[in-house]
N, C-alpha and C positions, 0 to 999 in steps of 0.2 A: 163546267166552263174552265178552260185552261188559260194559261198566262198569255198566250198569243191573242186569244179573244179579248182579254182585258186590255192588252196593249192597243189593239185596233180600236176598241171603244174609246179609250182615253185619247188616242190620236185624233179620232174624228171629232170628239168634243173640243179639243184644243184648237184644231183647225177651224171649226165652226165659230168659236168664240172670237178668235183673232180675226178671222175674215169679216165677221159681222161688225166688230168694233172699228177695225181699221177702215173699212169701206164706208161706214157711217161717218167717220171723221172726214173722209174725203168729201162726202155730200155736204157736211156741215161747212167745210171751207168754201165750197162752191156757193152755198147759200149766203154766207156772211161776208165774203170778200169780193169787192168789185173788181179788184186786180185779177183775181183768178177767173171770174166770169168773163172778163174781157178777152181772154185768150182763146183762140180757136181750138187748140188741143183739149181744152177743158170739156168740150162737147163729147169727144171720144172717151175721155176719162170718166165722165159722168155716166155714159152708157155702160162702160166696163164695170164701174162700181155698182150700178143698179143691178146688172146681171149677177154680179158676185154676191150681192145681198140676198137675192132670190135663191141662189144656189145654197147659201148658208141657212136659209129659212125653210126650204122645201126639200132639196135633194140630200143634204147632209143628214138631217134627222131621219129621213127615210132609210138611208143606208145604215145609220146607227141602229135603228130598230131591226133591220134585217140581220145585222150581225148578232144582236142580242137574242132574237127569237129563232134564228135559223129558218125562217120562212117568210112569206109575203107579209109585210107589216100592216097593210091596209086591204080594203076591199078592191075589187077589180077596177071600178070606175076611178077611184082615187089613184090607184097605181098607174092607170093609163094617163091620168093628168100629170103625175110626177114624171113619167117616162117622156111625155111630150115636152115638158119643161126642161128635162135633162138635155134632150137633143137641141132644143131651141136655144137655151142659155149657153151651153158649151160652144155651139157654133158662133153665137153672137160675140162671145168673149174673144174667140180667135180672130174674128174679122175686125173687132175693135182694136186689137193689138196691131193688126196689119195696117189699119187706118192711121194709127199713131206713127208707125214707121214711115208711111207715105208723107205724113205731115212734116216729120223731121227731115226727110230727104229733100223735100221742096224748100224747107226753111234754110238748109245748109248749102245745097247745091245751087239753088236759084233764089238767093236772098233778096234781090232787087224786085223780083216779080212775085214774091211770096204773098204780099198783102192782096194782090189782085187774083192770085190763083187759089188761095185758101181763105175764102170768106166764110162767114157763118152759114150762109146759104149752101155753099159747097160741102161744108162739114155735115150739115143736116141731110143733104142728099146721100152722102156716104153712109151715114148712120141708117137712113131709110133703106138703102140697099142691103146693109147687114141684117136688118130685121126681115126683109122680104126673102133674102137668101136662107136665113135660119128657119123662117116659117115654111118655106117650100119643102125642105127635107123633113122637118118634124111633122108637118101635116101628112106628107106621103106615108111615113111610117105609121101614123095613127090610123089613117083611112084604110091601109092595107093590113091592119091588125098585127103589125110587127113591133108592138110595144107590150111588155109584160115584165113580171119579176124574173130576174136572172139570178139564180142562186150562186153562180160563180163570182158575181160581184156584189151579192147581197143588196142589190139595187133594182129599182124599177127603171128600166132603160130599154133601148132597142133590143129586141129579142125575138127569135123565131121559135115557136113551139115545136116540140118533137114530132107532133102528129101533122104538122103543116106540110102541104104538098108543093109550095112555091119556093123551094129552097134555092133553085137557080136564080130566080128573080131577086131573092133576098141577098144572095151573094153579089149580084151586080149592083144592087142598091148600096150595100155596105162599102164596096170598093169605090163607087162613084162619090158617095158621101164623104169618105175620108180623103179622097183625092181633091174634092172641091172645098174642103174645109181645112183640114190639117196641112196637106201638102201645098195647097194654094196659099194659105197664110204664111207658112214657113218660107216659101219661095219669095213672097213679097218682103218678109222681114229680112231675109238674107240679102236680097238685091238692094233694098233701100239702105240698110245700115252699113253694108259694105261700101256703098257709094259715099255715105256720110263719112266713114272712116278714111276713105281715100282722099276726100277733100280736106278732112281734118289734118291728116299727115302732111299734105301739101302745104297747108298754112303753117303748121308747126315747123317745117323745114325752113320756110321763109323767115319766121320769127327767130329760129335758131341762128340763121346766117346774120341777121341784123344784130342779135345779141352778141355773137362772137366778135363781129366787127367793132361794136361799141366797146367791148371789154379790151380789145387790142388798142383802141385809141386812148382809153383811160389808163395810162401807164401808172399813175399814182394811186390807183384804187387799192383798197386794202384786200389782201388775199382771201379773207373770209367772205367778203362781198362777192368776189369772183366765184368762189366755191358755191355760195348760195344761189347765184344766178344759174350756174351749170346744173345744180341739183334741181332747180325749178324747171329747167329744160327737160330733164329726164321725166319728171312728174307729168309735165304737159303732154309728152309723147305717149305715156301709158294711160292717161286719164280717159281719153276717148275710146281706146281699145278695151279698157276695163268696163266702161258703161255698156258698150255694144255687146261685149261677151255676156254680160248679165242679161240684157234684153233677149238675145237669141238663145243663150244657154238655159235660162229658166223655162222658156217655151219648150225647148227640146226635151229637157229633163222631166218636165211635168206631164207632157202629153204623149211623147213617143212610146213609152212602155205600154200605155193603155191602147193606143192605136194599133201597135204591132200585135198585141194580144187579141184585139177584136178581129184583125185580119187573119191571124193564125187559126183562130177557132172556127173559121169557115170550112176548114178541112174536116170531113166527117170523122176522121180517126183521132182528131185532137180534142182533148178534154182539158179545160183550163182548171188548174188547181184553185180551190176556193181562196186560200190565203193570198196567193199571188194575184188573183183577180181583185180582191178587196184592196190590196196594197196598191195596185196600179190605179184603182179608182181614187184612193186617198191622195196619190200624187197629183191627179187632176184637180182634186179639191184644194190641195196646197197652193195651186196657182192663184186661186181666189184670195188666199190669205197673203200671198207675197206681192200681188199686183199693186196694192196701195203704196207699198214701200218702194217698189221698183219704178213706178211711173209718177208718183205725186208727192207723198208725204215727206220724202227726204229732200224735195226741192225747196229753194229759198222762199218762193211765194207762198207755198202751203205752210211752211214753218212760221212765217210771219202772220198768216191768217190764224193759225192755231194759237200763236202768242197773243194776238189781239182778242180772240175769243176768251182765252183764260183771263185776261185782264178785265174784260167785260163782266165775266162771272164773279170775279173777286172785287168788282167795283172800283178798279184802279184805272188810271190813265196810262196809255202806252208810253208816253214820253216822260211822265213824272215818276215812273217806277224807279228809274236809275238816274235821276237828276238831269232830266232833259237831254240825255245822251241819245245818239242815233240808234234806230232799230237794228242796224247791222252791228253796231258795237255791243248792244245788249245780247 
């Protein structure tokens, strides 16, 4: 066993632990906080976290054993099950991120009609579509026996055996699958978040104009206050762009290398290097570890929910901990 194998094993273990703990914290916040449960995006976040937890419990250990053993980690039937779940869960997570971007687009671009357009019933319908969409591709691969252990990725995933005769059909399936999952989700993310950014910049410009006019009227204001207001203007302009770049950038960074590799290997002359295949698979797994921080745990509602849970565990009251100060102040 060389150092690169040890590095990949440790990397998978770290990603699995972080993914499991972080996504369990998200589910805990949803269970214990009425404020979190009342929000429509929480439905999409719960679906995303649930899929990420299953990936951490099923697919990541399977890949870890594949890296350690250099062979199929389990029997055929169990490997088929893991392959089915790999396709189903990965597709479901992509569509959940697309659903979250649609929710933000409607909330920002159509704020007055958002409560009527994004009800819990509509969110449940979108999640149901994500499950049916994911089930259609994963079942197709399973029924056509296009699931097996792939040594290039040390994983049980979509794979065509060398002796299979349906290579043409498998190539079409792979292209359609990635077009309807990765490309479709990326298109929705880019469209929705760029519309959000456009509206956010428009409002920032309006706020900037009002701020400048106010500062010109207040001739006696201290120069440090003026400087602080102008600095806040710059932060406001960059805040929305930073968040949207994280949403889209993390999706592209984690999924693109794996998808391009899967499409490239359709050519008979292309052989994927083992370490590159495993590394691209680890990038996909890293999305499960980063999603809780990108979409939920760093938001104020989830921070307050975690704060309340910690106080319950410690047997303290949320407001007596700091002398009846406000939760925001704490």
